[in-house]
BALOBA-1460 file (C-alpha; in Angstrom, 3 decimals):
// residues 65
<rec num="1" residu="m" x="-0.158" y="0.057" z="0.022"/>
<rec num="2" residu="a" x="3.085" y="2.158" z="0.887"/>
<rec num="3" residu="g" x="4.355" y="1.690" z="-2.568"/>
<rec num="4" residu="l" x="1.095" y="2.548" z="-4.247"/>
<rec num="5" residu="l" x="0.770" y="5.863" z="-2.543"/>
<rec num="6" residu="v" x="4.450" y="6.900" z="-3.320"/>
<rec num="7" residu="e" x="3.807" y="5.945" z="-7.021"/>
<rec num="8" residu="t" x="0.665" y="8.175" z="-6.760"/>
<rec num="9" residu="l" x="2.610" y="10.986" z="-5.464"/>
<rec num="10" residu="v" x="5.264" y="10.784" z="-7.844"/>
<rec num="11" residu="v" x="2.824" y="10.504" z="-10.720"/>
<rec num="12" residu="w" x="0.796" y="13.326" z="-9.740"/>
<rec num="13" residu="l" x="4.141" y="15.576" z="-9.351"/>
<rec num="14" residu="g" x="5.088" y="14.392" z="-12.776"/>
<rec num="15" residu="f" x="1.443" y="15.577" z="-14.023"/>
<rec num="16" residu="w" x="2.183" y="18.877" z="-12.368"/>
<rec num="17" residu="a" x="5.418" y="19.445" z="-13.548"/>
<rec num="18" residu="v" x="4.248" y="18.489" z="-17.260"/>
<rec num="19" residu="a" x="1.026" y="20.524" z="-16.563"/>
<rec num="20" residu="a" x="2.986" y="23.873" z="-15.708"/>
<rec num="21" residu="w" x="5.445" y="23.585" z="-18.371"/>
<rec num="22" residu="g" x="2.727" y="23.339" z="-21.170"/>
<rec num="23" residu="i" x="0.718" y="26.176" z="-19.788"/>
<rec num="24" residu="a" x="3.599" y="28.382" z="-19.388"/>
<rec num="25" residu="r" x="4.705" y="27.529" z="-23.028"/>
<rec num="26" residu="l" x="1.099" y="28.104" z="-24.476"/>
<rec num="27" residu="t" x="-0.255" y="31.112" z="-22.388"/>
<rec num="28" residu="g" x="2.904" y="32.808" z="-21.938"/>
<rec num="29" residu="a" x="2.006" y="33.086" z="-18.219"/>
<rec num="30" residu="a" x="5.453" y="33.410" z="-16.859"/>
<rec num="31" residu="a" x="6.132" y="36.430" z="-19.051"/>
<rec num="32" residu="r" x="3.125" y="38.559" z="-17.412"/>
<rec num="33" residu="g" x="4.659" y="39.527" z="-14.086"/>
<rec num="34" residu="a" x="3.176" y="38.183" z="-10.570"/>
<rec num="35" residu="e" x="-0.585" y="37.785" z="-11.652"/>
<rec num="36" residu="g" x="0.542" y="35.361" z="-14.312"/>
<rec num="37" residu="r" x="2.442" y="33.426" z="-12.031"/>
<rec num="38" residu="r" x="-0.664" y="32.903" z="-9.894"/>
<rec num="39" residu="v" x="-2.693" y="32.170" z="-12.838"/>
<rec num="40" residu="l" x="-0.493" y="29.620" z="-13.651"/>
<rec num="41" residu="l" x="-0.013" y="28.433" z="-10.450"/>
<rec num="42" residu="v" x="-3.736" y="28.056" z="-9.669"/>
<rec num="43" residu="s" x="-4.117" y="26.703" z="-13.265"/>
<rec num="44" residu="t" x="-1.550" y="23.707" z="-13.039"/>
<rec num="45" residu="g" x="-2.709" y="22.941" z="-9.515"/>
<rec num="46" residu="l" x="-6.223" y="22.157" z="-10.473"/>
<rec num="47" residu="i" x="-5.248" y="20.062" z="-13.240"/>
<rec num="48" residu="s" x="-2.647" y="18.065" z="-11.380"/>
<rec num="49" residu="l" x="-5.537" y="17.630" z="-8.758"/>
<rec num="50" residu="a" x="-7.874" y="16.575" z="-11.678"/>
<rec num="51" residu="m" x="-5.230" y="14.071" z="-12.995"/>
<rec num="52" residu="a" x="-4.572" y="12.522" z="-9.656"/>
<rec num="53" residu="l" x="-8.250" y="12.001" z="-8.808"/>
<rec num="54" residu="l" x="-8.599" y="10.659" z="-11.886"/>
<rec num="55" residu="y" x="-5.279" y="8.209" z="-11.884"/>
<rec num="56" residu="l" x="-5.720" y="7.122" z="-8.283"/>
<rec num="57" residu="p" x="-8.918" y="5.467" z="-8.764"/>
<rec num="58" residu="l" x="-7.691" y="3.658" z="-12.000"/>
<rec num="59" residu="r" x="-4.430" y="2.553" z="-10.430"/>
<rec num="60" residu="w" x="-6.291" y="1.174" z="-7.204"/>
<rec num="61" residu="w" x="-8.623" y="-0.720" z="-9.554"/>
<rec num="62" residu="l" x="-5.740" y="-1.990" z="-11.874"/>
<rec num="63" residu="a" x="-3.979" y="-3.437" z="-8.564"/>
<rec num="64" residu="s" x="-6.939" y="-5.059" z="-7.331"/>
<rec num="65" residu="v" x="-7.824" y="-7.137" z="-10.806"/>
């Protein structure tokens, strides 16, 4: 069980990093100052949370099959 939680955390952090890079590249938010960084942080946080919430039940289901 601990291994599954560690794996999920690693995947979640990976999703966060990819989402942050993608949003920064597509919107140029990093170049817009403090407001852009806040938008980038909130957007990537929401995307990573959604990805983790989708990944975790799927991973648990696959582990039980």
